[in-house]
N, C-alpha and C positions, 0 to 999 in steps of 0.2 A: 129365572134360574139360568145357570150357566151349564154348558155341556160338560159331561164328566171328562176329566183329564185322560183317563184310560182309553176312552173312545177316540179322543183326538190323537193319542199316541198310536192307536191302531190305524187310523186314517193316514197319519204321516208315514207310518211304516209301509203301507200299501203304495203310497205315492213314491217313496224312495225305491220301491221294487219295480216301478214302471221303467220301460225302456226310455232312452234319451229321446227317441223320436216321439213317443207319446207325451213326454214331459213338455216338449215344445208347444203342444196344443193344450196344455193344462196349466192352471194357475196354482202356484205353490201354497196359497192360503185357502182359496175357495175349494179346490178339489179335495184336499184332506178333510176339511170340515164337512163337506157334503157326504163323503164316505163315512165319517164318524156318525153323522145323523142317521144314515141308512143302517149302520151296524147297531145303533141304538134303537132301531125299530120304527124310525120315522120314514114315511114314504113321501118323496117330493110330489107336489101337486103339479100337474102338467095340463096346459091348455094350448091347443093347436100345435102340439109337439114341442112346446117351449116351457121352461120353468117359469113360475109366476114370481116376480120380484117386486120389492118395494123398498123405499128408504127405511133404514133402521131408525126407530125413534130414540135409540140409546146412543148411537155413534155420533161423533162430531160431523158437522156438515162436510160433505165432499167424500166421505169414506163409506157411508152406509147405504149405498144403492144396491146392495147385493143381498139383502135380507130375503130369504127364500121361503115360500110357503110349503109346509109339510103337513101330512096327516098322520096321526097315530091313534089307532082304534077309531073312535068316533069324533075325536077332537081335532081342531085345526091349530097349528103352531107356526111361528115364524122363527127361522134360525139365521143369525148373522155370523158370517165367517170372520169378521173383523173384531167384534167385541165378544164373540162366542156366547152370546146370550140367546136363550130360547124364550119367546113370549107367546102368549095366546092372543 
C-alpha cells in the first residue's frame, strides 16, 4: 500500500516551515516522508539510538536503501521514502 497523499503533503508542509539551518541537515525526500509516517500513527523502530533501515524490495537498485522499520499498534511495517510504499 502507498502512504496517503494528504499525509505526505502535511510532512512536506512541515519541512517547508523548517529554518534554512535545519534544512541543511535534513533530506527533502526522506524527512517529509518520515514525518508523514509519524502523522499517520507509525512509530519508527529504533535500535542503539538509530533507525533500522533495509533495502526496499520495490525500488530500483541503488535507490532503496532507506526503507525504514516502523511499528503501528502491534504490527511491523517498512516505509520507503522513494517509492512511498508501506509493506509488512
